[in-house]
Phi, psi and omega in degrees: 000134182272172180288339182274358185290330184261004179281149182275140180271108183276349183298324180293321180285328177298318180284335181286325185252007180286136178289137180243145175277141177292153182282332182287132181295318180295322179291324176298315180296317180297315179293326175296317178293324176296319178297317178295320179296322178295318179296317179296320179295319179295319178295318180296317179296319181293324177293318179296318179295319178297316178295321179296320180293317180294316180293324177295319177297318178293320178295320178295319179296317178294323180295320180289326181283343188299318185267346183275138174263152181287127180285122180239149177284125182292344181278350183267129177258121180265117182203176175257136183240155172220150182277130179252135180288162183292333181290334182276346181281141176289138179277137184253000000 
């Protein structure tokens, strides 16, 4: 008895579960269009879910920022400055 005598023959199972194309041309076209429609639907759903997630994140961020005031250092004076030439300064 050889070493190959106890091995399982997978060829029968490969042919049993292999996807086959239908012989009818119209049925092939119809199944192709159904496949494309399923892909388009999946892409559309994923885009809608992505937009919903991004917009929900932005709304949550805006909601959290709404009540908070910006923390500022009390020692900083916020103003507009302009450079004055030395001739315009009073001499002391």
